[in-house]
RODO-2510 file (C-alpha; in nm, 4 decimals, decimal comma):
residues 450
     n   res          X          Y          Z
     1     x    -0,0117    -0,0240     0,0146
     2     x     0,1547     0,3248    -0,0832
     3     x     0,2079     0,6121     0,1753
     4     x     0,3413     0,9135     0,2328
     5     x     0,7102     0,8061     0,2676
     6     x     0,6722     0,5501    -0,0416
     7     x     0,5519     0,7477    -0,2596
     8     x     0,8230     1,0691    -0,1567
     9     x     1,0924     0,8619    -0,1810
    10     x     1,0247     0,7665    -0,5203
    11     x     0,9673     1,1162    -0,6391
    12     x     1,2845     1,2446    -0,5428
    13     x     1,5054     0,9834    -0,7170
    14     x     1,3002     1,0843    -1,0548
    15     x     1,1326     1,4114    -1,0272
    16     x     1,2501     1,8237    -0,9891
    17     x     1,0129     2,0288    -0,8986
    18     x     0,9462     2,4315    -0,9266
    19     x     1,0643     2,7172    -0,7540
    20     x     1,2259     2,4739    -0,5551
    21     x     1,5782     2,3907    -0,3682
    22     x     1,5462     2,0045    -0,4285
    23     x     1,8374     1,9661    -0,1314
    24     x     1,5789     2,1030     0,0855
    25     x     1,3567     1,8021     0,0690
    26     x     1,6215     1,5927     0,2459
    27     x     1,5061     1,7251     0,5623
    28     x     1,1310     1,8188     0,4998
    29     x     0,9710     1,5535     0,2523
    30     x     0,7306     1,6499    -0,0209
    31     x     0,3963     1,5733     0,0706
    32     x     0,1818     1,3419    -0,1339
    33     x    -0,1413     1,4476    -0,2379
    34     x    -0,3781     1,1626    -0,3300
    35     x    -0,7139     1,3456    -0,2906
    36     x    -0,8700     1,6788    -0,2620
    37     x    -1,2419     1,7564    -0,1963
    38     x    -1,3548     2,0965    -0,1913
    39     x    -1,1229     2,3220    -0,0019
    40     x    -0,9557     1,9809     0,1258
    41     x    -0,6219     1,7714     0,0460
    42     x    -0,6007     1,4630     0,1934
    43     x    -0,2436     1,3070     0,1737
    44     x    -0,1458     0,9209     0,1568
    45     x    -0,1407     0,8915     0,5505
    46     x    -0,4962     1,0612     0,6064
    47     x    -0,3530     1,3883     0,6589
    48     x    -0,5889     1,6569     0,5844
    49     x    -0,5027     2,0214     0,4214
    50     x    -0,6658     2,3518     0,3862
    51     x    -0,5666     2,4728     0,0435
    52     x    -0,5640     2,8100     0,1429
    53     x    -0,3635     2,9749    -0,1211
    54     x    -0,6014     2,7882    -0,4238
    55     x    -0,2995     2,5509    -0,5513
    56     x    -0,1162     2,8740    -0,6739
    57     x    -0,4033     3,0869    -0,7388
    58     x    -0,5619     2,8450    -0,9574
    59     x    -0,8312     2,6523    -0,7847
    60     x    -1,2042     2,8463    -0,7664
    61     x    -1,4614     2,6561    -0,6782
    62     x    -1,2855     2,3590    -0,4550
    63     x    -1,1311     2,0318    -0,5648
    64     x    -1,3576     1,7687    -0,7099
    65     x    -1,5984     2,0192    -0,7881
    66     x    -1,9303     1,8379    -0,9159
    67     x    -2,0034     2,0680    -1,2210
    68     x    -1,6760     2,1062    -1,3116
    69     x    -1,6110     1,7270    -1,2870
    70     x    -1,9541     1,6221    -1,5261
    71     x    -1,8245     1,8995    -1,7833
    72     x    -1,5166     1,7263    -1,8744
    73     x    -1,6827     1,3406    -1,8307
    74     x    -1,9142     1,4929    -2,0700
    75     x    -1,6168     1,6106    -2,3325
    76     x    -1,4320     1,3249    -2,3213
    77     x    -1,6970     1,1088    -2,4570
    78     x    -1,7407     1,3647    -2,7396
    79     x    -1,3771     1,5588    -2,8748
    80     x    -1,0158     1,5100    -2,5965
    81     x    -0,8204     1,7203    -2,8447
    82     x    -0,8236     1,8174    -3,2227
    83     x    -0,5243     2,0809    -3,4073
    84     x    -0,6266     2,4144    -3,3976
    85     x    -0,5178     2,5657    -3,7254
    86     x    -0,7583     2,5048    -3,9612
    87     x    -1,0118     2,3654    -3,7231
    88     x    -1,1922     2,4590    -3,4686
    89     x    -1,4935     2,2688    -3,2162
    90     x    -1,7393     2,4413    -2,9860
    91     x    -1,6432     2,4473    -2,6978
    92     x    -1,3479     2,6822    -2,8012
    93     x    -1,5602     2,9054    -2,9848
    94     x    -1,8430     2,9316    -2,6949
    95     x    -1,5820     3,0004    -2,4571
    96     x    -1,4101     3,2652    -2,6666
    97     x    -1,7767     3,4107    -2,6980
    98     x    -1,8528     3,4419    -2,2888
    99     x    -1,4927     3,5824    -2,2929
   100     x    -1,5546     3,8863    -2,5077
   101     x    -1,9106     3,9311    -2,3184
   102     x    -1,7829     3,9339    -1,9831
   103     x    -1,3996     4,0912    -2,0263
   104     x    -1,3693     4,4733    -2,0402
   105     x    -1,5409     4,6623    -2,3896
   106     x    -1,3608     4,6263    -2,6905
   107     x    -1,2043     4,3133    -2,6353
   108     x    -1,3794     4,1305    -2,8814
   109     x    -1,0584     3,8531    -3,0094
   110     x    -0,9490     3,5549    -2,8318
   111     x    -0,6058     3,3838    -2,9029
   112     x    -0,5181     3,0733    -2,6322
   113     x    -0,2210     2,9372    -2,5385
   114     x    -0,1261     2,6932    -2,2492
   115     x    -0,0268     2,8768    -1,9398
   116     x     0,0190     3,2021    -1,7931
   117     x     0,3552     3,2665    -1,9373
   118     x     0,2968     3,2012    -2,2469
   119     x    -0,0359     3,4536    -2,2695
   120     x     0,2098     3,7228    -2,1825
   121     x     0,4297     3,6310    -2,4553
   122     x     0,1620     3,6223    -2,7085
   123     x     0,0518     4,0117    -2,5826
   124     x     0,4118     4,1201    -2,5883
   125     x     0,4789     3,9930    -2,9473
   126     x     0,1651     4,0771    -3,0900
   127     x     0,2246     4,4326    -2,9921
   128     x     0,5458     4,4470    -3,1251
   129     x     0,3921     4,2993    -3,4701
   130     x     0,1064     4,5756    -3,4319
   131     x     0,3413     4,8373    -3,4758
   132     x     0,5600     4,6386    -3,6950
   133     x     0,2700     4,5361    -4,0067
   134     x     0,1845     4,9426    -3,9435
   135     x     0,5416     5,0384    -4,0472
   136     x     0,6344     5,1516    -3,7010
   137     x     0,9687     4,9519    -3,6788
   138     x     1,1087     5,2044    -3,4577
   139     x     0,8843     5,0758    -3,1887
   140     x     1,0670     4,7634    -3,0134
   141     x     1,0663     4,8556    -2,6342
   142     x     0,8497     4,7788    -2,3368
   143     x     0,7474     4,9581    -1,9809
   144     x     0,6974     4,7217    -1,6865
   145     x     0,6624     4,7820    -1,2773
   146     x     0,9468     4,7924    -1,1033
   147     x     0,8908     4,4364    -0,8793
   148     x     0,6421     4,3056    -1,1235
   149     x     0,6049     3,9280    -1,2156
   150     x     0,4908     3,8281    -1,5535
   151     x     0,6378     3,4659    -1,5921
   152     x     0,9504     3,2770    -1,6325
   153     x     0,9707     3,2327    -2,0226
   154     x     1,2256     3,4530    -2,1554
   155     x     1,0026     3,7472    -2,3073
   156     x     0,7929     3,7464    -1,9834
   157     x     1,0793     3,7313    -1,7773
   158     x     1,2433     4,0066    -1,9603
   159     x     0,9422     4,2118    -1,8569
   160     x     0,9022     4,1328    -1,4771
   161     x     1,1281     4,2824    -1,1849
   162     x     1,1379     4,0549    -0,9366
   163     x     1,5481     3,9793    -0,8794
   164     x     1,5020     3,5722    -0,7288
   165     x     1,3471     3,5465    -1,0529
   166     x     1,4990     3,7269    -1,3347
   167     x     1,8675     3,8236    -1,1995
   168     x     2,0435     3,4640    -1,3289
   169     x     1,8846     3,4615    -1,6730
   170     x     1,9731     3,8968    -1,6953
   171     x     2,2191     3,7942    -2,0219
   172     x     1,9396     3,6191    -2,2186
   173     x     1,6778     3,8583    -2,1295
   174     x     1,5638     4,1961    -2,3616
   175     x     1,6395     4,5186    -2,2627
   176     x     1,3278     4,6884    -2,0896
   177     x     1,2355     5,0178    -1,9677
   178     x     1,1541     4,9489    -1,5752
   179     x     0,9950     5,2344    -1,3930
   180     x     0,9078     5,2931    -1,0003
   181     x     0,6114     5,1546    -0,9279
   182     x     0,2674     5,2736    -0,6902
   183     x     0,3378     4,9867    -0,4482
   184     x     0,1173     5,1007    -0,1626
   185     x     0,3794     5,0021     0,1313
   186     x     0,6397     5,2601     0,0658
   187     x     0,3594     5,5618     0,0921
   188     x     0,4109     5,8065     0,3236
   189     x     0,2661     5,8430     0,6658
   190     x    -0,1054     5,9127     0,6622
   191     x    -0,0826     5,9757     0,2481
   192     x    -0,3654     5,7386     0,1479
   193     x    -0,2928     5,4760    -0,1463
   194     x    -0,4963     5,6690    -0,4258
   195     x    -0,2665     5,9254    -0,3177
   196     x     0,0523     5,7663    -0,3448
   197     x    -0,0407     5,6467    -0,6245
   198     x    -0,1741     5,9324    -0,8260
   199     x     0,1538     6,0482    -0,7065
   200     x     0,4005     5,7996    -0,8286
   201     x     0,2055     5,8069    -1,1463
   202     x     0,4284     6,0864    -1,2148
   203     x     0,7525     5,8979    -1,2802
   204     x     0,5329     5,6965    -1,5423
   205     x     0,4333     5,9805    -1,7322
   206     x     0,7878     6,1230    -1,7569
   207     x     0,8733     5,7611    -1,9155
   208     x     0,6237     5,7555    -2,1406
   209     x     0,6964     6,1251    -2,2303
   210     x     1,0677     6,0421    -2,2794
   211     x     1,0454     5,7371    -2,4928
   212     x     0,6994     5,6335    -2,6122
   213     x     0,8329     5,7127    -3,0054
   214     x     1,0392     5,3549    -2,9697
   215     x     0,7799     5,2147    -2,6889
   216     x     0,5660     4,9425    -2,8002
   217     x     0,3141     4,8344    -2,4264
   218     x     0,3194     4,9119    -2,0699
   219     x     0,2595     4,5455    -1,9418
   220     x     0,1168     4,5648    -1,5546
   221     x    -0,0546     4,3403    -1,3135
   222     x    -0,3614     4,5445    -1,2510
   223     x    -0,3776     4,6229    -0,8427
   224     x    -0,2124     4,3428    -0,6679
   225     x     0,1937     4,2646    -0,8032
   226     x     0,1366     3,9061    -0,6750
   227     x     0,4666     3,7360    -0,6959
   228     x     0,6246     4,0355    -0,6067
   229     x     0,5222     3,9917    -0,1979
   230     x     0,1710     4,0504    -0,3009
   231     x     0,2422     4,4553    -0,3129
   232     x    -0,1094     4,6385    -0,4243
   233     x    -0,1974     4,9595    -0,5167
   234     x    -0,4833     5,1661    -0,6070
   235     x    -0,7224     5,1613    -0,8908
   236     x    -0,6339     5,5481    -0,9872
   237     x    -0,2886     5,4164    -1,1382
   238     x    -0,4930     5,2510    -1,3856
   239     x    -0,7505     5,5357    -1,5175
   240     x    -0,4103     5,7346    -1,5318
   241     x    -0,1944     5,5197    -1,7300
   242     x    -0,4951     5,4175    -1,9774
   243     x    -0,5453     5,7775    -2,0741
   244     x    -0,1309     5,8238    -2,0673
   245     x    -0,1208     5,4977    -2,3113
   246     x    -0,3993     5,6634    -2,5654
   247     x    -0,1933     5,9987    -2,5042
   248     x     0,1761     5,8306    -2,6108
   249     x     0,0222     5,6363    -2,8649
   250     x     0,1285     5,2912    -2,6928
   251     x    -0,0769     5,0009    -2,6075
   252     x    -0,1861     4,8532    -2,2273
   253     x    -0,1156     4,5330    -2,2463
   254     x    -0,2835     4,3905    -1,8425
   255     x    -0,1698     4,0877    -1,7049
   256     x    -0,5148     3,9565    -1,4884
   257     x    -0,3585     3,6126    -1,5050
   258     x    -0,3076     3,5739    -1,1296
   259     x    -0,5877     3,8764    -0,9999
   260     x    -0,8849     3,7817    -1,2836
   261     x    -1,1640     3,5871    -1,2180
   262     x    -1,2883     3,7522    -0,8990
   263     x    -0,9903     3,7614    -0,7011
   264     x    -0,9839     4,1290    -0,6490
   265     x    -1,3397     4,1954    -0,5740
   266     x    -1,4209     4,2357    -0,9337
   267     x    -1,4338     4,0210    -1,2156
   268     x    -1,1586     4,1293    -1,3579
   269     x    -0,9157     4,4031    -1,1737
   270     x    -0,9511     4,6741    -1,4563
   271     x    -1,3273     4,6839    -1,3445
   272     x    -1,1998     4,9182    -1,0706
   273     x    -1,0755     5,1996    -1,2888
   274     x    -1,3285     5,1435    -1,5734
   275     x    -1,0675     5,0614    -1,7851
   276     x    -0,9864     4,8249    -2,1030
   277     x    -0,6639     4,7244    -2,2000
   278     x    -0,5354     4,6686    -2,5310
   279     x    -0,4716     4,3453    -2,4485
   280     x    -0,5568     4,1000    -2,1215
   281     x    -0,3814     3,8056    -1,9870
   282     x    -0,6172     3,5629    -1,8827
   283     x    -0,5234     3,1974    -1,7155
   284     x    -0,5020     3,0444    -1,3999
   285     x    -0,9009     3,0850    -1,2359
   286     x    -0,9614     3,0164    -1,6075
   287     x    -1,0325     2,6721    -1,5937
   288     x    -1,1210     2,6310    -1,2154
   289     x    -0,8163     2,4724    -1,1396
   290     x    -0,8144     2,2279    -1,3275
   291     x    -0,6358     2,2276    -1,6712
   292     x    -0,3906     2,4465    -1,8623
   293     x    -0,5359     2,7275    -2,0565
   294     x    -0,4591     3,0855    -2,1635
   295     x    -0,6123     3,3688    -2,3517
   296     x    -0,5152     3,6675    -2,4646
   297     x    -0,8058     3,9076    -2,5287
   298     x    -0,7180     4,2075    -2,7468
   299     x    -0,9388     4,4306    -2,9773
   300     x    -1,0569     4,4481    -3,3636
   301     x    -0,8206     4,7597    -3,4175
   302     x    -0,5568     4,5200    -3,3383
   303     x    -0,7270     4,2066    -3,5424
   304     x    -0,7566     4,4095    -3,8312
   305     x    -0,3169     4,5173    -3,8458
   306     x    -0,2691     4,1354    -3,9070
   307     x    -0,5613     4,0563    -4,1673
   308     x    -0,4397     4,0564    -4,5571
   309     x    -0,3674     3,8507    -4,8261
   310     x    -0,1276     3,5664    -4,7758
   311     x     0,1846     3,7040    -4,9570
   312     x     0,1190     4,0097    -4,7019
   313     x     0,3047     3,8101    -4,4432
   314     x     0,1284     3,9593    -4,2026
   315     x    -0,0025     3,6820    -4,0400
   316     x     0,0611     3,6362    -3,6240
   317     x     0,2849     3,3267    -3,6025
   318     x     0,2817     3,1643    -3,3044
   319     x     0,1197     2,8447    -3,1716
   320     x     0,0956     2,6021    -2,9340
   321     x     0,0247     2,2346    -3,0032
   322     x    -0,2614     2,2192    -2,7380
   323     x    -0,4155     2,5362    -2,8606
   324     x    -0,7561     2,5525    -2,7923
   325     x    -0,7875     2,2304    -2,6446
   326     x    -1,1203     2,0834    -2,6203
   327     x    -1,1120     1,9765    -2,2474
   328     x    -0,9717     2,2977    -2,1032
   329     x    -1,2246     2,4820    -2,2973
   330     x    -1,4961     2,2810    -2,1205
   331     x    -1,3685     2,3149    -1,8357
   332     x    -1,3739     2,6989    -1,8687
   333     x    -1,7306     2,7257    -1,9924
   334     x    -1,8071     2,5338    -1,6489
   335     x    -1,6287     2,7804    -1,4353
   336     x    -1,7609     3,0700    -1,6185
   337     x    -2,1061     2,8981    -1,5597
   338     x    -2,0538     2,8894    -1,2193
   339     x    -2,0157     3,2793    -1,1911
   340     x    -2,3038     3,3149    -1,4349
   341     x    -2,5644     3,1255    -1,2001
   342     x    -2,3953     3,2136    -0,8307
   343     x    -2,3578     3,5545    -0,7581
   344     x    -1,9548     3,4609    -0,6793
   345     x    -1,8801     3,8684    -0,6823
   346     x    -2,0982     3,9071    -0,3739
   347     x    -2,0109     3,6186    -0,2512
   348     x    -1,6674     3,7258    -0,2299
   349     x    -1,6927     4,0458    -0,0969
   350     x    -1,8962     3,9026     0,2345
   351     x    -1,6078     3,6482     0,2348
   352     x    -1,3223     3,9322     0,1906
   353     x    -1,4937     4,0745     0,4929
   354     x    -1,5014     3,7886     0,7288
   355     x    -1,1123     3,7587     0,6308
   356     x    -1,0490     4,1415     0,6984
   357     x    -1,2154     4,0059     1,0583
   358     x    -1,0163     3,6604     1,0805
   359     x    -0,6741     3,8843     1,0160
   360     x    -0,7399     4,2197     1,2298
   361     x    -0,5119     4,1213     1,5119
   362     x    -0,2293     4,0857     1,3204
   363     x    -0,2091     4,4601     1,2742
   364     x    -0,0781     4,5080     1,6332
   365     x     0,1839     4,2188     1,6194
   366     x     0,5030     4,3723     1,6864
   367     x     0,6824     4,1846     1,4125
   368     x     0,3879     4,2801     1,1134
   369     x     0,4757     4,5501     0,9858
   370     x     0,1451     4,5760     0,7337
   371     x    -0,1625     4,3841     0,6488
   372     x    -0,3070     4,4750     0,3191
   373     x    -0,6097     4,3487     0,1255
   374     x    -0,7480     4,3348    -0,2180
   375     x    -1,0510     4,1791    -0,2286
   376     x    -0,9984     3,7541    -0,1583
   377     x    -0,6087     3,8228    -0,1296
   378     x    -0,5008     3,9284     0,2064
   379     x    -0,1235     3,9751     0,3196
   380     x     0,1110     3,9940     0,6106
   381     x     0,4116     4,1491     0,5953
   382     x     0,6774     4,0407     0,8704
   383     x     0,9390     4,2225     0,9367
   384     x     1,2225     4,2682     1,1810
   385     x     1,1600     4,5994     1,3419
   386     x     0,7917     4,7124     1,3154
   387     x     0,9103     5,0650     1,3490
   388     x     1,1513     5,0855     1,0946
   389     x     1,0476     4,8161     0,8924
   390     x     1,3714     4,6362     0,9302
   391     x     1,3168     4,3574     0,6817
   392     x     1,4530     4,0034     0,8635
   393     x     1,7829     3,8818     0,6468
   394     x     1,5894     3,6763     0,3931
   395     x     1,8908     3,3327     0,4840
   396     x     1,6715     3,3107     0,7624
   397     x     1,3611     3,2284     0,6244
   398     x     1,0846     3,2964     0,8180
   399     x     0,8205     3,2308     0,6429
   400     x     0,9488     2,8287     0,5842
   401     x     0,9069     2,8138     0,9438
   402     x     0,5330     2,9438     0,8951
   403     x     0,4728     2,7456     0,6092
   404     x     0,6033     2,4631     0,8016
   405     x     0,4111     2,4577     1,1036
   406     x     0,0767     2,5629     0,9304
   407     x     0,1433     2,1961     0,7673
   408     x     0,1772     2,0076     1,0545
   409     x    -0,1331     2,1995     1,1536
   410     x    -0,3138     2,0906     0,8200
   411     x    -0,3716     2,4267     0,6752
   412     x    -0,1385     2,4728     0,2919
   413     x     0,0137     2,8289     0,3374
   414     x     0,3377     2,9179     0,0687
   415     x     0,4487     3,2210     0,1888
   416     x     0,6549     3,4654     0,0169
   417     x     0,9790     3,5423     0,1356
   418     x     0,8482     3,6699     0,5078
   419     x     0,4953     3,8001     0,3206
   420     x     0,2120     3,4958     0,4547
   421     x    -0,0521     3,5133     0,2379
   422     x    -0,4381     3,4304     0,2053
   423     x    -0,5716     3,3152    -0,1134
   424     x    -0,8380     3,0472    -0,0478
   425     x    -1,0901     2,8797    -0,3300
   426     x    -1,4200     3,0880    -0,3408
   427     x    -1,6192     2,8389    -0,1133
   428     x    -1,3907     2,8993     0,1834
   429     x    -1,6531     2,8895     0,4708
   430     x    -1,5697     3,2012     0,7795
   431     x    -1,5024     2,8918     1,0713
   432     x    -1,2127     2,7955     0,7637
   433     x    -1,0906     3,1428     0,7390
   434     x    -1,0597     3,1551     1,1143
   435     x    -0,8611     2,8440     1,1610
   436     x    -0,6313     2,9405     0,8565
   437     x    -0,5504     3,2549     1,0356
   438     x    -0,5192     3,1283     1,3883
   439     x    -0,2429     2,8170     1,2324
   440     x    -0,1156     3,1484     1,0531
   441     x    -0,1070     3,3256     1,4075
   442     x     0,0589     3,0781     1,5780
   443     x     0,3138     2,9886     1,2821
   444     x     0,4262     3,3737     1,2903
   445     x     0,4481     3,3403     1,6596
   446     x     0,6811     3,0721     1,6015
   447     x     0,8963     3,2162     1,3680
   448     x     0,9615     3,5387     1,5035
   449     x     1,1016     3,3684     1,7707
   450     x     1,4928     3,4642     1,8129
***
């Protein structure tokens, strides 16, 4: 009979896990999961864990969701996959129709890829190629924000700015223009998020004025820089950026891969600024956490720049073998159906209020610099000195201690450095949120002991 130890031993003999120093598993074995149901994961020894981070932010409605399960079982009997060049199928068409319907106005064309990084690659290439097709070949640069993260393929990595991921591969990456960001963690005492984000936008305006002629697009994560320690900013920044991009004839790429599908309190974060980007990248929650799929939504104006006789060689040549996979598209449709027949956004606002209450006491903790929240994302930043905000040395791995303690108490929390965050599936209950918060509190107490 399989056990945690037997599966773990087999794992480390053949597998290489992502974002992992594999040597850590000599002392802290990987945890084999046998099954998932709702918000709970269960290992081979019968231990259960609350999935408080939605399995890397993808799972919206719980593991083994009956509606998504039923849709996939039905699709399996019809079509699993077909080449998407020259062929199509109804799940892909229906999902694209639905995405056009629910995304901000003007995003009328849908291009499928396999994952979030690939969606960013598509948007970058499409923006560059658009300007090339229009004869503006001097436009070759991209503007990004400091502390941003857009994936780990080379193009996506280039437009990110988290040193942990980027520095090693710097010689392989294209040059980009990096602008100081609107991250409200750095605001002055008493300064509002709105005022700080507005003030910081002046730096973006200056860069656009200087470089717009050579810039294809600005790429941003709307409202929350998730992999960048869950740093957050005000929607006013998006509003100002949309105006500036129009003024300077530059595309706006909204990377909503992590923040889309209800995470921030609206279906898409851009809605909170009442803007439409030129490109919107979607993945993660798109299939409810079931299958890899991403989509880039763009405008008819962009689409028309590629629409010509074959001999013009203007076509957008980018493909993945599993583009528009029928099973993944069907999972995406089932996920959007749940949003449609249940008032998920309103339910999430109530859950977000419960998260706020569950984490209220963390603000007074002597080693917590800030508790910040946008919708269903709540982050707790640990520091060595609360008053000066001096950070703990990263080498001490305080967040890892919280992670290990939480697992011992049946909660999956995977901190970003010294930032503990809650990003649970939308089926979490108030009681489960209280449990998550209590375990995090006790884990932090243990982690900050000298």
